[in-house]
DSSP file (Angstrom, degrees, kcal/mol; ACC not computed):
  #  RESIDUE AA STRUCTURE BP1 BP2  ACC     N-H-->O    O-->H-N    N-H-->O    O-->H-N    TCO  KAPPA ALPHA  PHI   PSI    X-CA   Y-CA   Z-CA
    1    1 A M              0   0    0      0, 0.0     2,-0.1     0, 0.0     0, 0.0   0.000 360.0 360.0 360.0 133.1   -1.3  -12.2   27.8
    2    2 A T     >  -     0   0    0      1,-0.1     4,-2.2     4,-0.0     5,-0.2  -0.337 360.0-112.0 -81.0 164.7   -4.2  -13.3   25.7
    3    3 A V  H  > S+     0   0    0      1,-0.2     4,-2.4     2,-0.2     5,-0.2   0.887 119.3  53.9 -62.1 -38.9   -5.3  -11.6   22.5
    4    4 A R  H  > S+     0   0    0      1,-0.2     4,-2.1     2,-0.2    -1,-0.2   0.903 107.9  49.7 -63.6 -41.0   -8.5  -10.5   24.2
    5    5 A S  H  > S+     0   0    0      2,-0.2     4,-2.1     1,-0.2    -1,-0.2   0.909 109.8  50.9 -64.0 -41.7   -6.5   -8.9   27.0
    6    6 A L  H  X S+     0   0    0     -4,-2.2     4,-2.4     1,-0.2     5,-0.2   0.913 109.8  50.1 -62.6 -42.3   -4.3   -7.1   24.5
    7    7 A A  H  X S+     0   0    0     -4,-2.4     4,-2.5     1,-0.2    -1,-0.2   0.877 109.1  52.6 -63.6 -36.6   -7.4   -5.7   22.7
    8    8 A S  H  < S+     0   0    0     -4,-2.1    -1,-0.2     2,-0.2    -2,-0.2   0.885 110.4  47.6 -65.9 -38.5   -8.8   -4.6   26.0
    9    9 A I  H  < S+     0   0    0     -4,-2.1    -2,-0.2     1,-0.2    -1,-0.2   0.926 118.7  38.3 -69.1 -44.9   -5.6   -2.7   26.9
   10   10 A L  H  < S-     0   0    0     -4,-2.4     2,-0.8    -5,-0.2    -2,-0.2   0.832  82.1-166.9 -77.5 -32.6   -5.3   -1.0   23.5
   11   11 A V     <  +     0   0    0     -4,-2.5    56,-2.6    -5,-0.2     2,-0.5   0.062  63.4  80.5  68.3 -25.8   -9.0   -0.4   23.1
   12   12 A V  E     -a   67   0A   0     -2,-0.8     2,-0.5    54,-0.2    56,-0.2  -0.942  65.7-156.7-115.6 130.0   -8.5    0.5   19.4
   13   13 A V  E     -a   68   0A   0     54,-1.7    56,-1.3    -2,-0.5     2,-0.2  -0.891  17.7-134.8-104.1 129.6   -8.2   -2.2   16.8
   14   14 A T        -     0   0    0     -2,-0.5     2,-0.1    54,-0.1    54,-0.0  -0.501  20.6-110.3 -85.0 153.4   -6.4   -1.1   13.6
   15   15 A A        -     0   0    0     -2,-0.2     2,-0.1     1,-0.1    -1,-0.1  -0.403  36.2-103.7 -76.8 155.7   -7.6   -2.0   10.1
   16   16 A T    >   -     0   0    0      1,-0.1     3,-1.6    -2,-0.1    -1,-0.1  -0.402  25.0-115.8 -77.2 158.1   -5.8   -4.5    8.0
   17   17 A A  T 3  S+     0   0    0      1,-0.3    -1,-0.1    -2,-0.1    -2,-0.0   0.695 110.7  70.7 -66.6 -18.3   -3.6   -3.3    5.1
   18   18 A A  T 3   +     0   0    0      2,-0.0    -1,-0.3     0, 0.0     2,-0.1   0.592  69.7 116.3 -76.1  -9.9   -6.0   -5.1    2.7
   19   19 A A    <   -     0   0    0     -3,-1.6    -4,-0.0     1,-0.1     0, 0.0  -0.383  60.0-147.9 -63.3 134.8   -8.7   -2.5    3.3
   20   20 A A  S    S+     0   0    0     -2,-0.1     2,-0.3     2,-0.0    -1,-0.1   0.818  76.2  44.7 -75.7 -31.5   -9.5   -0.6    0.1
   21   21 A A  S    S-     0   0    0     50,-0.0    50,-0.0    -3,-0.0    -2,-0.0  -0.742  88.6-105.5-115.1 161.0  -10.4    2.7    1.8
   22   22 A T        -     0   0    0     -2,-0.3    48,-0.1     1,-0.0     2,-0.1  -0.735  38.6-119.9 -84.3 123.4   -8.8    4.8    4.5
   23   23 A P        +     0   0    0      0, 0.0    48,-0.3     0, 0.0     3,-0.1  -0.392  34.7 174.6 -61.5 137.8  -10.8    4.6    7.8
   24   24 A D        +     0   0    0     46,-1.8     2,-0.3    -2,-0.1    47,-0.2   0.308  56.3  39.9-129.9   6.8  -12.0    8.0    8.8
   25   25 A H  E     -B   70   0A   0     45,-2.1    45,-2.8    66,-0.0     2,-0.4  -0.935  69.1-123.8-146.2 167.6  -14.2    7.3   11.9
   26   26 A L  E     -B   69   0A   0     -2,-0.3     2,-0.5    43,-0.2    43,-0.2  -0.953  13.3-159.6-115.1 139.7  -14.4    5.2   15.0
   27   27 A Q  E     -B   68   0A   0     41,-2.7    41,-2.4    -2,-0.4     2,-0.3  -0.986  17.7-162.6-115.4 125.4  -17.3    2.9   15.8
   28   28 A C  E     -B   67   0A   0     -2,-0.5     2,-0.4    39,-0.2    39,-0.2  -0.832   8.6-165.8-116.7 148.5  -17.4    2.0   19.5
   29   29 A F  E     -B   66   0A   0     37,-2.2    37,-2.3    -2,-0.3     2,-0.3  -0.976  25.0-119.8-130.4 140.3  -19.2   -0.8   21.4
   30   30 A K  E     -B   65   0A   0     -2,-0.4     2,-0.3    35,-0.2    35,-0.2  -0.648  41.8-176.4 -74.2 135.1  -19.9   -1.3   25.1
   31   31 A I        -     0   0    0     33,-2.2     2,-0.6    -2,-0.3     0, 0.0  -0.905  29.5-133.6-131.9 160.9  -18.3   -4.5   26.2
   32   32 A K        -     0   0    0     -2,-0.3     2,-0.4     2,-0.0    32,-0.1  -0.958  26.4-164.2-114.5 111.0  -18.1   -6.6   29.4
   33   33 A D        -     0   0    0     30,-0.8    -2,-0.0    -2,-0.6   -28,-0.0  -0.786  13.9-161.5 -98.3 136.2  -14.5   -7.6   30.0
   34   34 A T        +     0   0    0     -2,-0.4    -1,-0.1     2,-0.0     3,-0.1   0.370  51.8 119.3 -98.0   4.4  -13.8  -10.4   32.5
   35   35 A I  S    S-     0   0    0      1,-0.1     3,-0.1    28,-0.1    -2,-0.1  -0.345  75.4 -91.3 -69.3 152.3  -10.1   -9.5   33.0
   36   36 A A        -     0   0    0      1,-0.1     2,-0.3    26,-0.0    -1,-0.1  -0.272  47.8 -95.0 -63.9 148.5   -9.1   -8.6   36.6
   37   37 A K        +     0   0    0     -3,-0.1     2,-0.3    23,-0.1    -1,-0.1  -0.490  68.1 130.8 -68.3 126.6   -9.2   -4.9   37.6
   38   38 A T  E     -C   61   0B   0     23,-1.4    23,-3.0    -2,-0.3     2,-0.3  -0.959  43.2-127.0-162.8 172.3   -5.8   -3.2   37.2
   39   39 A T  E     -C   60   0B   0     -2,-0.3     2,-0.3    21,-0.2    21,-0.2  -0.963  16.2-171.8-132.6 152.6   -4.1   -0.1   35.7
   40   40 A Y  E     -C   59   0B   0     19,-2.3    19,-2.8    -2,-0.3     2,-0.4  -0.905  18.3-133.3-133.2 161.2   -1.2    0.4   33.3
   41   41 A T  E     +C   58   0B   0     -2,-0.3     2,-0.3    17,-0.2    17,-0.2  -0.972  32.1 168.3-117.0 135.5    0.7    3.5   32.1
   42   42 A A  E     -C   57   0B   0     15,-2.6    15,-2.3    -2,-0.4     2,-0.5  -0.985  35.2-127.5-145.2 152.7    1.4    4.0   28.4
   43   43 A D  E     -     0   0B   0     -2,-0.3     2,-0.6    13,-0.2    10,-0.0  -0.914  27.3-146.0 -97.8 125.1    2.6    6.6   26.0
   44   44 A L  E     -C   54   0B   0     10,-2.4    10,-2.8    -2,-0.5    -2,-0.0  -0.840  14.8-172.0 -97.7 119.7    0.1    7.0   23.1
   45   45 A V        -     0   0    0     -2,-0.6     8,-0.1     8,-0.2     4,-0.1  -0.931  16.1-141.7-114.6 108.3    1.8    7.8   19.8
   46   46 A P        -     0   0    0      0, 0.0     5,-0.1     0, 0.0     7,-0.0  -0.348  11.6-134.3 -69.6 148.5   -0.7    8.7   17.0
   47   47 A S  S    S+     0   0    0      1,-0.1     2,-0.7     2,-0.1    -2,-0.0   0.765  95.2  74.5 -71.7 -24.3    0.0    7.5   13.4
   48   48 A D  S >  S-     0   0    0      1,-0.1     3,-1.8     4,-0.1    -1,-0.1  -0.823  75.1-154.2 -90.4 113.9   -0.8   11.0   12.2
   49   49 A T  T 3  S+     0   0    0     -2,-0.7    -1,-0.1     1,-0.3     4,-0.1   0.530  85.1  79.8 -69.9  -4.4    2.2   13.2   13.1
   50   50 A G  T 3  S+     0   0    0      2,-0.1    -1,-0.3     0, 0.0    -3,-0.0   0.605  87.3  68.5 -74.6 -11.2   -0.1   16.3   13.2
   51   51 A F  S <  S-     0   0    0     -3,-1.8     2,-0.1    -5,-0.1     0, 0.0  -0.848  90.1-112.8-109.5 146.5   -1.2   15.2   16.7
   52   52 A P        -     0   0    0      0, 0.0     2,-0.2     0, 0.0    -4,-0.1  -0.360  30.1-103.4 -77.1 155.5    1.0   15.2   19.8
   53   53 A V        -     0   0    0     -8,-0.1    -8,-0.2    -4,-0.1   -10,-0.0  -0.528  28.4-142.9 -69.2 141.6    2.2   12.2   21.7
   54   54 A A  E >   -C   44   0B   0    -10,-2.8   -10,-2.4    -2,-0.2     3,-0.6  -0.830  22.2-165.1-110.9  91.4    0.3   11.7   24.9
   55   55 A P  E 3   +     0   0B   0      0, 0.0   -12,-0.2     0, 0.0   -13,-0.0  -0.451  62.3  17.8 -79.1 149.2    2.8   10.5   27.4
   56   56 A G  E 3  S+     0   0B   0      1,-0.2   -13,-0.2    -2,-0.1     2,-0.1   0.740  76.5 168.8  71.6  26.2    1.9    8.8   30.8
   57   57 A C  E <   -C   42   0B   0    -15,-2.3   -15,-2.6    -3,-0.6     2,-0.5  -0.439  31.8-128.3 -71.2 145.1   -1.7    7.9   30.0
   58   58 A T  E     -C   41   0B   0    -17,-0.2     2,-0.6    -2,-0.1   -17,-0.2  -0.841  17.4-162.0 -96.8 126.7   -3.5    5.6   32.4
   59   59 A V  E     -C   40   0B   0    -19,-2.8   -19,-2.3    -2,-0.5     2,-0.4  -0.945  10.9-159.4-108.5 119.1   -5.2    2.6   30.9
   60   60 A K  E     -C   39   0B   0     -2,-0.6   -21,-0.2   -21,-0.2   -23,-0.1  -0.831  14.8-119.8-104.6 136.7   -7.7    1.1   33.3
   61   61 A L  E    S+C   38   0B   0    -23,-3.0   -23,-1.4    -2,-0.4     2,-0.2  -0.905  83.2  56.0-117.0 149.6   -9.0   -2.5   33.1
   62   62 A P  S    S-     0   0    0      0, 0.0    -2,-0.1     0, 0.0   -25,-0.1   0.460  89.3-125.2 -74.4 155.2  -11.5   -4.1   32.7
   63   63 A A        -     0   0    0     -2,-0.2   -30,-0.8     1,-0.1     3,-0.1  -0.353  23.0-170.1 -68.9 149.3  -12.3   -2.3   29.5
   64   64 A K  S    S+     0   0    0      1,-0.3   -33,-2.2   -56,-0.1     2,-0.3   0.647  70.2  26.5-111.2 -27.6  -15.7   -0.7   29.1
   65   65 A I  E     - B   0  30A   0    -35,-0.2     2,-0.4   -57,-0.1    -1,-0.3  -0.958  58.3-155.2-135.7 155.6  -15.7    0.1   25.4
   66   66 A L  E     - B   0  29A   0    -37,-2.3   -37,-2.2    -2,-0.3     2,-0.4  -0.994  16.5-166.3-128.8 123.2  -14.0   -1.3   22.3
   67   67 A C  E     -aB  12  28A   0    -56,-2.6   -54,-1.7    -2,-0.4     2,-0.4  -0.906   4.2-171.3-114.5 138.9  -13.5    1.0   19.3
   68   68 A V  E     -aB  13  27A   0    -41,-2.4   -41,-2.7    -2,-0.4     2,-0.3  -0.957  28.7-112.5-125.4 146.2  -12.6    0.0   15.7
   69   69 A D  E     + B   0  26A   0    -56,-1.3     2,-0.3    -2,-0.4   -43,-0.2  -0.611  43.4 174.1 -80.6 137.9  -11.7    2.3   12.9
   70   70 A V  E     - B   0  25A   0    -45,-2.8   -45,-2.1    -2,-0.3   -46,-1.8  -0.881  33.0-116.5-137.6 164.0  -14.2    2.3   10.0
   71   71 A E        -     0   0    0    -48,-0.3     2,-0.5    -2,-0.3   -50,-0.0  -0.930  27.8-135.2-103.8 127.5  -14.9    4.1    6.8
   72   72 A K        +     0   0    0     -2,-0.5     2,-0.3    13,-0.1     3,-0.1  -0.718  36.3 167.7 -82.6 126.1  -18.1    6.2    6.7
   73   73 A T        +     0   0    0     -2,-0.5    -2,-0.0     1,-0.2    12,-0.0  -0.870  45.2  31.1-134.2 166.7  -20.0    5.6    3.5
   74   74 A N        +     0   0    0     -2,-0.3     2,-0.5     1,-0.2    -1,-0.2   0.863  66.8 178.7  54.6  44.3  -23.5    6.2    2.0
   75   75 A V        -     0   0    0     -3,-0.1    -1,-0.2     4,-0.0    10,-0.1  -0.671  20.2-138.0 -77.5 122.9  -24.0    9.5    3.9
   76   76 A A  S    S+     0   0    0     -2,-0.5     2,-0.1     1,-0.2     0, 0.0  -0.998  77.3  21.9-137.1 132.3  -27.4   10.9    2.8
   77   77 A P  S    S-     0   0    0      0, 0.0    -1,-0.2     0, 0.0     0, 0.0   0.682  97.2-113.3 -75.8 166.4  -28.0   13.7    2.2
   78   78 A T        -     0   0    0     -2,-0.1     3,-0.1     1,-0.1    -2,-0.1  -0.450  38.9-108.1 -62.6 128.3  -24.5   15.0    1.5
   79   79 A P    >   -     0   0    0      0, 0.0     3,-1.4     0, 0.0    -1,-0.1  -0.282  42.7 -95.6 -58.3 142.9  -23.6   17.5    4.2
   80   80 A P  T 3  S+     0   0    0      0, 0.0     3,-0.1     0, 0.0     0, 0.0  -0.307 106.1  20.9 -63.0 141.6  -23.6   21.2    3.0
   81   81 A G  T 3  S+     0   0    0      1,-0.2     2,-0.3    -3,-0.1    -3,-0.0   0.533 106.8  92.9  82.3   6.9  -20.3   22.6    1.9
   82   82 A T  S <  S-     0   0    0     -3,-1.4     2,-0.2    -4,-0.0    -1,-0.2  -0.953  72.3-121.4-131.5 152.2  -18.6   19.2    1.3
   83   83 A A    >   -     0   0    0     -2,-0.3     3,-2.0     1,-0.1     2,-0.0  -0.593  54.6 -80.5 -81.3 153.1  -18.1   17.0   -1.7
   84   84 A A  T 3  S+     0   0    0      1,-0.3    -1,-0.1    -2,-0.2     3,-0.1  -0.319 116.9  13.1 -56.0 128.6  -19.5   13.5   -1.2
   85   85 A G  T 3  S+     0   0    0      1,-0.3     2,-0.3   -10,-0.1    -1,-0.3   0.531 104.5 107.9  84.9   6.9  -17.1   11.3    0.8
   86   86 A T    <   -     0   0    0     -3,-2.0     2,-0.4     2,-0.0    -1,-0.3  -0.814  53.0-150.9-117.2 159.8  -14.9   14.2    2.0
   87   87 A C        -     0   0    0     -2,-0.3     4,-0.1    -3,-0.1    -5,-0.0  -0.997  11.1-179.8-128.0 126.7  -14.4   15.8    5.4
   88   88 A T        +     0   0    0     -2,-0.4    -1,-0.1     2,-0.1    -6,-0.0   0.485  65.2  35.0-105.8  -3.8  -13.4   19.4    5.7
   89   89 A G  S    S-     0   0    0      1,-0.1     3,-0.1     3,-0.0     2,-0.0  -0.784  96.3 -62.6-139.2-178.7  -13.3   19.8    9.4
   90   90 A P        -     0   0    0      0, 0.0     2,-0.1     0, 0.0    -2,-0.1  -0.335  59.2-100.1 -68.0 149.6  -12.4   18.0   12.7
   91   91 A A        -     0   0    0     -4,-0.1     2,-0.4    -2,-0.0   -66,-0.0  -0.441  41.5-156.7 -67.1 141.9  -14.4   15.0   13.6
   92   92 A R        -     0   0    0     -2,-0.1    -1,-0.0    -3,-0.1    -3,-0.0  -0.940  15.2-120.5-124.3 146.7  -17.1   15.7   16.2
   93   93 A R              0   0    0     -2,-0.4     0, 0.0     1,-0.1     0, 0.0  -0.597 360.0 360.0 -79.4 143.6  -18.9   13.5   18.6
   94   94 A P              0   0    0      0, 0.0    -1,-0.1     0, 0.0    -2,-0.0   0.516 360.0 360.0 -66.2 360.0  -22.7   13.3   18.3
């Protein structure tokens, strides 16, 4: 299995340990994957134990999006009710 195929299956790429800040958002991109159409079953285990394991998830190929974890910076203006650089609630999709 190639590295590209593995990235397509996982869809999420983790940040390196050398990153200075903790990623707090995902940035996603539409991609065109050339891998053959197929499906896999996987158990998704979050690194944050506050979220449940998602057993038996179906992963379909070819991939349509690729998401990477990122740190949100330089938010202007600062959202009301929060200190600069902090998040007090669940992440929401735009």
